[in-house]
N, C-alpha and C positions, 0 to 999 in steps of 0.2 A: 820390040815384039813380045819379049818375055813378060814385060810389065803389063801389056795389054791382055795377054793370056791369063796372067795372075788375077787381074780384076774381073775378067769375064768368068773365070772359074769361081772366084769368091762370090759373085752375085748368083751364080747357078746353085752353089751350096747354100747360100743364105735363103734363097727362095725355097729350096728343098726342105730346109730346117723349119722354116716358118709355116709352110703349107702341107707338111707331112707327105711329101711325094719324092719320087726318085729324081735325082739331079739330071740335067741335060749333060750327056757324057761326051759331047763333041770335042771338048778340050782335054779329055783324059785319055791315057794316063799323063800325069804331069812329071816333069823332071824334079829332082830333089831341090834344086834352086828355086823353081817356081813355087813349090810347096812351101818353102820358107817365106816367100813373098806373100802367099795367101795367108799364112799364119800371122805375119806381121800386120797385114791389112785388117784381118779379123780382130786383132787385139786393139789396133788403133781406133777402130769403129765400135769397140766394146760389144761385139756380137760373137765372140769366140765360142760361146756355148751353143748358140743357134747354128753357126757354121759347122761345129762339130757334129750336131744332130744331122746335118746334111751329109757329112762324110760317112756316117754310119749307114746311109742308104746307098752308098756306092758299092759296086762289086768289090770283093776283098782284094783283087789284084790291082785295083785303082787306089788303094789306101796310100797315105803318106808314108815316107820311110819310118821304120820302127822307132828310131830314137825321137823323131819329131812327134809321132803319134803318142808315145808314152808321155812326152812333155805336155801334149794337149790334154790327155786324160787327167793328169795331175791338176792342171789348171781348171778343168771342168769340175773335178771333185771339189776344188776350192770354191768355185762359184756356187755350187749346190749347197755347200755347207754354210756359206754366208747367207744365202736365201733362207735356209732353215732358221738361222739365228735371227734374221730380220723378222720372219714370220712370228717367232716367239716374242720378240720385242713389241711387234704390233699388237699381239694379243694381250701382253702385259699392260701396255699403255691404255688400250681400250677398256680393260678391266679396271684400271685405276680411275679413268674418267667416269665409268659407270658407277663405281662405289662412291664417287663424289658428286653424283647426280648431274654430271655433265654429258650432254649429247655430243658425240663427235663422229664424223664420217670419214672413213679412209678414202683418200683421193688418189687416182692414177696408180702409179707404182705397182704394188703387189696385187691390187685389185685388177688392173689391166693384165698383169702377168698371168692371172688365173685363166685368161682366154687363150693363152699360148698352148700349143700341143704339149710342150714340156716346160711348165712354169719355172722350175728350179734352174733351167739353163739360161734364163734371162739375167743379164748382169744388173743387179739391183743398185739403186741410187739412194735417195733420201726417202723419208717417210713424211707424207703430207696429210694433214688433217684439216677438215673444214668444219664449221659449226653453224647451226641453224640460225643463230642471231648473235647480236653483240653481247648479250648477257652471258651466253655459254662461252663465247670467245674470251671474255674478260675473266670469267671464273677459272678457265683453264690456265690463263696467264698467272692469276693469283696462286693457283695450286702449285705451279712450277716454282714461283718465287718463294712460296712457303717451304718448298723442299730444297731451297738454296741452289736451284738450277740457274746457271748464268744464261740469260736470254738476250739475244740481239734483235733489235728492231730492224725491219727491212722495208723497202719501198712497197707500196701497194697494200698497206695495212696488214702486214704479215710479221710473224715472229719466228725466230730460229734458235735452236739450242742443240747440244750434243747429249745423247742418252745411250749408254752402253755400247759405244763405238759407232753409232749411227747419227746422222744429222736429221733432226726432226723440225718440221715447219708447220706452223699454225696459220691458217688463212681465214680472214674474216669474211670474205665474200667468195661466192662461187657462181659463175666462173671467176677466176682470179684476173679480172681485167677491169680497168677503170674507164668508163665512158658515160658521162652524164646523160647522153641522148638515148641510151638503151638500158640504163640502170633499172628503171621501173619495169621494163620488159623482163629483165633477168630475175628481178624479185618475184614477179608473177609466176614465172616458170618454176622457181624454187618452191613457192607455195604449193603449186599444183603437183609437183613431183615429190614432195616431202613424204607422203604416205606410200610411195612406191619404192622406198629404199629396200635393199636386199642384204642378206647376211652371207658372209663368207667365212669358212672355217680356217682359222690361222693357228696351227699347232694346238688344236683342240679347243680353241677359244673362238666363239662366234663374234665376228667383227662386222660392224655396220658399214655398208657402202652406200653412196648416193645412188639414185636410180640409174638404169642404163642410159636414159636420155641425158641426164646431167653429166654422167661420166663421158659420154660422147662429146657433149658440148664443152666440158672443161678441157679435155685433151685437145680438141681442135682449136679452141681459143688460145691455149698455151702454144700450140704450133704457130698460130697466127702472130702472137707476140714475138716469137723468135724470127719469123719471116720478116716482119716489119722492122725489127731492130737490127738483125745481122744477116738475114737471108738464111736459106736452108740448103745444105749440101752434105756430102760425106766429108769427114775430116780430111783436109788436104794433105798430100804427100809431096815430096820434092819432085817426084816424077810428073811429067805433063800428062794429064788425063783426058785431053780433049778427044783422043782417038777411041776412048772407051764408050761403047754404047750400053745403055741400061734400059730394060723394058719393065722395070718395077719389081719390087720384092714384097 
């Protein structure tokens, strides 16, 4: 029963953090033990910052125990600081590409985070770049090799390397999916959307993003790849979750 309440409360707080609204309070107040479970679920799903945002919308008397809340605050500060550092790295890389006459578009990640109510609370992952054609992709590869950056080749015509504590990926095609039956269609969309790119401020540096349509397409094809390969669900726990209902976050 406690496990069920923990998951229901987690989803209520996640929705509140995502959509900037008050959480459904039907499960609150929670016991200290249930709050610990909510905390662990949030960490396992890497949405602890967004769930914390939902907590701040609860009445004060529904807050977690003081020691857990302080622990959560410290963790959120760490997430925000890492996001600031990533934004700086994104800006530095874009400036480096531009100085070397390479056109690069930021994909997903921090670009999508900008659509969140509180972008810095999203747990950041790697940094993905796409390029308008094979020439710019190859020049970016040669630039990194010239700088003695160790690059790993990946499936799907992508490259990966580490830069200042972050994983960077270069993608030759957008969307990052291989299907000869629709490749011409994707190329035509890329051509149509090329001039609809937008700029986003990253730590004082303007960074080029692909158009909203291509962003939407790349995110959803990425989800499709995961769905076909592994399926999509929340990260599993040892507890049985079949009794937990979820109406979407």
